[in-house]
PLY file of the C-alpha trace (Angstrom):
ply
format ascii 1.0
element vertex 253
property float x
property float y
property float z
element edge 252
property int vertex1
property int vertex2
end_header
13.09 62.77 29.03
12.38 62.77 25.50
12.55 59.27 24.75
10.27 59.00 28.21
7.30 60.47 26.47
7.59 58.77 23.33
7.63 55.30 25.76
4.21 56.53 27.26
2.32 58.15 24.62
3.40 54.53 22.85
1.86 52.83 25.70
-1.20 55.14 25.67
-1.87 54.63 22.43
-1.70 50.17 22.68
-3.60 50.57 25.66
-6.83 52.30 23.83
-6.37 50.03 20.79
-6.83 47.06 23.35
-9.89 48.68 24.89
-11.50 50.10 21.65
-10.73 46.31 20.18
-12.62 44.94 23.52
-15.62 47.17 23.39
-16.14 46.22 19.90
-15.88 42.29 20.45
-18.30 42.79 23.34
-20.82 44.61 21.42
-20.46 41.86 18.57
-21.02 39.47 21.64
-24.66 41.21 22.38
-25.58 41.65 19.19
-24.95 37.94 18.35
-26.45 36.59 21.15
-30.49 35.89 19.62
-33.45 37.03 21.58
-35.63 35.61 23.63
-39.15 33.86 22.14
-42.02 32.44 24.30
-44.08 29.95 22.54
-48.16 30.52 22.17
-50.45 27.11 21.59
-53.19 25.21 22.94
-52.79 22.84 25.88
-55.24 19.81 25.63
-55.39 17.13 28.15
-57.78 14.97 30.46
-58.33 14.95 34.61
-56.48 11.72 36.04
-58.80 12.08 38.99
-62.06 11.35 37.33
-60.68 9.46 34.93
-59.04 6.79 37.73
-61.63 7.45 40.16
-64.25 5.47 37.34
-61.64 2.07 38.40
-62.18 2.24 42.41
-64.99 3.44 42.46
-68.37 1.35 41.83
-71.02 4.06 41.86
-69.17 7.05 40.24
-68.28 6.93 36.04
-66.90 9.95 34.72
-64.71 11.94 32.65
-63.42 15.23 32.07
-61.83 17.36 28.74
-59.45 20.18 29.90
-57.87 22.72 27.70
-56.45 26.41 27.18
-55.28 28.61 25.24
-52.19 31.38 25.51
-53.46 34.38 25.02
-51.01 36.77 26.39
-47.73 36.15 28.41
-49.26 35.81 31.70
-53.23 35.43 30.42
-54.82 31.91 29.26
-58.11 30.94 28.02
-59.37 27.77 29.76
-61.82 25.77 29.01
-63.58 22.02 30.62
-65.72 19.89 29.23
-66.79 16.74 30.70
-69.87 14.36 32.26
-70.44 12.23 35.46
-72.56 9.59 36.20
-72.66 8.96 40.52
-74.75 7.43 43.15
-74.98 8.72 46.57
-76.20 6.57 49.44
-76.78 8.30 52.61
-77.76 7.49 55.67
-81.75 8.57 55.16
-81.66 8.99 51.11
-79.95 7.02 48.05
-79.61 8.94 44.52
-78.51 9.38 41.22
-77.23 12.14 39.25
-75.94 11.81 35.67
-75.16 14.67 33.04
-72.76 16.87 31.46
-70.99 20.36 32.20
-68.68 23.21 30.94
-66.91 25.88 32.23
-65.50 28.36 30.91
-62.64 30.82 32.26
-59.06 32.53 32.22
-56.27 31.78 34.17
-53.23 34.17 35.28
-49.84 32.84 35.46
-48.16 34.22 38.33
-44.71 32.15 38.24
-41.64 34.04 36.43
-39.91 31.16 34.33
-36.54 30.79 33.67
-35.31 30.65 30.20
-37.21 28.60 28.46
-39.29 27.03 31.17
-43.11 27.61 30.66
-44.53 26.23 34.27
-47.69 27.69 35.53
-48.61 28.78 39.43
-51.91 30.32 38.61
-55.33 31.81 39.82
-58.57 32.34 37.95
-62.12 32.21 37.52
-64.72 30.09 35.74
-68.37 29.98 34.73
-69.65 26.44 34.81
-73.32 25.17 33.38
-74.51 21.66 33.68
-77.82 19.66 32.73
-78.03 16.63 34.30
-81.37 14.56 36.00
-81.56 13.18 39.33
-83.56 9.28 40.44
-84.53 9.34 43.64
-83.54 5.62 44.58
-85.02 5.33 47.99
-85.15 7.09 51.00
-85.73 6.69 55.05
-89.41 7.80 56.45
-88.24 9.62 59.58
-89.94 8.52 62.86
-89.50 9.77 66.21
-91.17 7.30 68.15
-89.06 4.15 67.45
-89.43 1.03 69.22
-86.52 -1.10 67.46
-84.58 2.03 66.79
-85.27 1.57 63.22
-86.90 3.89 60.33
-88.65 2.43 57.41
-86.55 2.44 54.20
-89.41 3.41 51.20
-87.87 2.13 47.46
-88.51 4.59 45.13
-87.89 5.05 41.52
-88.95 8.69 40.63
-86.98 10.21 37.91
-86.14 14.08 37.44
-85.26 15.28 34.24
-84.33 18.87 32.83
-82.04 19.88 35.45
-79.77 22.40 35.53
-77.17 24.94 37.71
-74.92 27.49 37.02
-72.20 28.51 39.12
-68.91 30.20 39.74
-65.41 28.92 40.77
-62.60 30.60 41.63
-58.91 27.74 40.87
-55.90 27.98 42.04
-53.52 25.45 40.41
-50.57 24.95 38.90
-48.41 22.89 36.00
-45.29 21.93 35.41
-43.54 20.47 32.12
-42.39 16.84 32.84
-41.23 15.92 29.41
-40.89 17.80 25.95
-44.47 20.03 25.65
-46.35 17.42 28.02
-47.47 18.73 31.61
-49.02 17.39 34.47
-51.01 19.76 36.90
-53.23 20.24 39.81
-56.17 23.10 41.21
-58.44 23.46 43.77
-61.78 25.10 43.37
-64.41 26.93 45.52
-67.67 26.98 43.58
-70.73 29.43 44.48
-73.84 29.01 43.15
-75.40 31.62 40.87
-78.63 29.84 39.99
-80.52 26.26 39.47
-83.45 24.71 38.49
-84.72 22.32 41.93
-86.76 18.75 41.18
-90.29 18.77 42.86
-90.19 17.48 46.42
-86.30 16.93 46.35
-82.88 18.95 46.23
-79.59 18.94 43.86
-77.36 17.15 46.96
-75.04 16.68 43.44
-74.33 18.73 40.67
-72.11 17.20 37.97
-69.17 19.45 37.36
-70.19 21.09 40.92
-69.62 18.26 43.21
-71.85 17.51 46.31
-73.72 20.86 47.65
-73.19 22.32 51.10
-75.41 24.72 52.84
-77.32 24.46 49.02
-74.90 26.81 47.79
-71.38 26.15 48.09
-69.08 23.31 46.91
-65.66 22.43 46.54
-63.52 20.76 43.74
-59.83 19.34 42.26
-58.69 17.75 39.32
-55.12 15.95 38.83
-54.45 16.78 34.64
-52.00 15.33 32.03
-51.86 17.56 29.43
-50.07 18.46 25.62
-49.07 21.56 24.76
-48.94 22.14 20.64
-47.20 25.16 19.81
-48.73 27.33 17.22
-46.57 30.25 16.90
-43.35 32.17 18.68
-43.13 35.76 20.06
-40.23 38.01 20.46
-39.74 39.22 23.95
-38.97 42.81 23.46
-35.87 43.76 25.62
-37.08 47.60 25.67
-40.28 46.86 27.64
-37.14 45.20 30.01
-35.34 47.96 30.22
-37.94 50.50 31.03
-39.16 48.45 33.48
-35.56 48.05 35.29
-35.62 52.05 35.30
-39.16 52.29 36.56
-38.40 49.94 39.42
-34.76 52.05 39.67
-36.98 55.21 39.83
-39.61 53.97 42.79
-36.31 53.13 44.76
0 1
1 2
2 3
3 4
4 5
5 6
6 7
7 8
8 9
9 10
10 11
11 12
12 13
13 14
14 15
15 16
16 17
17 18
18 19
19 20
20 21
21 22
22 23
23 24
24 25
25 26
26 27
27 28
28 29
29 30
30 31
31 32
32 33
33 34
34 35
35 36
36 37
37 38
38 39
39 40
40 41
41 42
42 43
43 44
44 45
45 46
46 47
47 48
48 49
49 50
50 51
51 52
52 53
53 54
54 55
55 56
56 57
57 58
58 59
59 60
60 61
61 62
62 63
63 64
64 65
65 66
66 67
67 68
68 69
69 70
70 71
71 72
72 73
73 74
74 75
75 76
76 77
77 78
78 79
79 80
80 81
81 82
82 83
83 84
84 85
85 86
86 87
87 88
88 89
89 90
90 91
91 92
92 93
93 94
94 95
95 96
96 97
97 98
98 99
99 100
100 101
101 102
102 103
103 104
104 105
105 106
106 107
107 108
108 109
109 110
110 111
111 112
112 113
113 114
114 115
115 116
116 117
117 118
118 119
119 120
120 121
121 122
122 123
123 124
124 125
125 126
126 127
127 128
128 129
129 130
130 131
131 132
132 133
133 134
134 135
135 136
136 137
137 138
138 139
139 140
140 141
141 142
142 143
143 144
144 145
145 146
146 147
147 148
148 149
149 150
150 151
151 152
152 153
153 154
154 155
155 156
156 157
157 158
158 159
159 160
160 161
161 162
162 163
163 164
164 165
165 166
166 167
167 168
168 169
169 170
170 171
171 172
172 173
173 174
174 175
175 176
176 177
177 178
178 179
179 180
180 181
181 182
182 183
183 184
184 185
185 186
186 187
187 188
188 189
189 190
190 191
191 192
192 193
193 194
194 195
195 196
196 197
197 198
198 199
199 200
200 201
201 202
202 203
203 204
204 205
205 206
206 207
207 208
208 209
209 210
210 211
211 212
212 213
213 214
214 215
215 216
216 217
217 218
218 219
219 220
220 221
221 222
222 223
223 224
224 225
225 226
226 227
227 228
228 229
229 230
230 231
231 232
232 233
233 234
234 235
235 236
236 237
237 238
238 239
239 240
240 241
241 242
242 243
243 244
244 245
245 246
246 247
247 248
248 249
249 250
250 251
251 252
């Protein structure tokens, strides 16, 4: 009995020593794991939709430069700068609009990235301003009493300069990293005019940056971009904040 108790006591000591060594190794492994860092910087690019449209559509010339800067883990400051020259040939009017525009706003990233991924699924707002001119090329005079089924076409060259418009955009889009620091993305926009300067005896049927106007105040837009990310600095993700979030979730449950 005496030898059995000594043997049992020895086994317990051996197990405790192994347990202590395992805990030390585990803690050493945890301490050796590097804290997660996230990159902050500037992303600049171009709208491929407007750029390629200039090649296959003879009545359109345009370019748009895009950029965003990461302010926080979820918020980005966004800027878009462009120029457009478009001729619209409708059933009753033919006109040309040309000018420049600037949009400033923010995006909120709702996507939870894995590991070192930096993809974005965002919603945001923009405030846009545009300065442009309109040229009325031709128009048809409506005649309710037609004999030959045609309205007379009037050739005009009326120029309206010094026009302007301001609007708000609701934006939804995404960006995905396809190569190192190279992102491809697209976005949809719903626009609402806030203010505009109208030409005399005419209307702003197309506004650079806003696109075609519908019912006078509303418009829609789309862009397809390729951009390059320029890292400026890195920030460490605080593990303490993650632990507090998990605790708060467990309390709610």
